C-alpha positions in Angstrom: 36.9 -17.5 99.1 38.0 -20.6 97.3 36.0 -22.9 99.7 32.9 -20.7 99.4 33.2 -20.8 95.6 33.6 -24.5 95.6 30.4 -24.9 97.8 28.4 -22.7 95.5 29.6 -24.7 92.4 28.7 -28.0 94.2 25.2 -26.7 95.1 24.7 -25.6 91.5 25.9 -28.9 90.1 23.6 -30.9 92.4 20.6 -28.7 91.4 21.4 -29.3 87.7 21.8 -33.0 88.3 18.3 -33.2 90.0 16.8 -31.1 87.2 18.2 -33.4 84.5 17.1 -36.6 86.3 13.6 -35.1 86.5 13.7 -35.2 82.7 13.7 -39.0 82.9 10.1 -39.9 83.6 11.0 -43.4 84.9 12.9 -41.8 87.9 11.5 -40.1 91.0 14.0 -37.7 92.4 14.0 -36.9 96.1 14.8 -33.5 97.5 18.5 -33.0 98.5 20.6 -30.7 100.5 23.9 -32.4 99.7 26.3 -33.1 96.9 24.3 -36.0 95.5 20.8 -37.0 94.6 18.8 -40.0 95.7 16.4 -41.3 92.9 14.1 -44.2 92.5 13.6 -46.0 89.2 10.1 -47.2 88.5 9.3 -50.9 89.2 8.7 -51.8 85.6 12.5 -51.6 84.8 15.1 -53.6 86.7 17.5 -51.2 88.5 20.4 -53.6 88.6 20.1 -54.3 84.9 20.1 -50.5 84.1 23.1 -50.0 86.3 25.0 -52.9 84.6 24.1 -51.8 81.0 25.1 -48.1 81.7 28.4 -49.4 83.0 29.0 -51.9 80.2 27.8 -49.7 77.3 28.7 -46.2 78.4 31.4 -46.6 81.0 29.2 -44.8 83.7 29.4 -46.2 87.2 26.3 -45.3 89.2 25.6 -46.3 92.8 22.7 -48.7 93.1 21.5 -48.8 96.7 20.1 -52.4 96.9 22.4 -53.2 99.9 21.2 -50.3 102.0 18.7 -50.8 104.8 15.2 -49.8 103.6 16.3 -49.5 99.9 16.1 -51.8 96.9 18.0 -52.1 93.6 15.5 -49.5 92.3 17.2 -46.7 94.3 20.3 -44.8 93.0 22.7 -42.4 94.7 24.3 -40.1 92.1 27.0 -37.7 92.9 26.9 -34.1 91.5 29.3 -33.6 88.7 29.9 -31.0 86.0 27.1 -30.5 83.5 28.9 -32.3 80.7 29.2 -35.5 82.8 25.6 -35.2 83.9 24.4 -34.8 80.4 26.4 -37.9 79.3 25.0 -40.0 82.1 21.4 -38.9 81.5 21.7 -39.6 77.8 23.1 -43.1 78.6 20.3 -43.8 81.1 17.6 -42.7 78.7 19.1 -44.8 75.9 19.3 -47.9 78.0 15.8 -47.5 79.5 14.4 -46.9 76.0 16.1 -50.1 74.8 14.8 -52.1 77.8 11.2 -50.8 77.1 11.2 -52.3 73.6 
């Protein structure tokens, strides 16, 4: 029962993560059936710079996939977390992207 409950929670967390990332217009979120999402940042914003600023200013470490075959620094792999952590990350990303657009 504990394993099943954990799986259900992870699925719900991943769905919430995908939903929140879809609120950021600069990201394209790809369908997932795992405990993470794969998302692409638009070309007009530097993915590596976003990653670095979110780490430096908000202490959020996100996986930039620039070293993966077929990916670029515009792709991110984000692990499912509890809603509070997801909200913090999305707010941090939105803030940094907004700053970079100015």
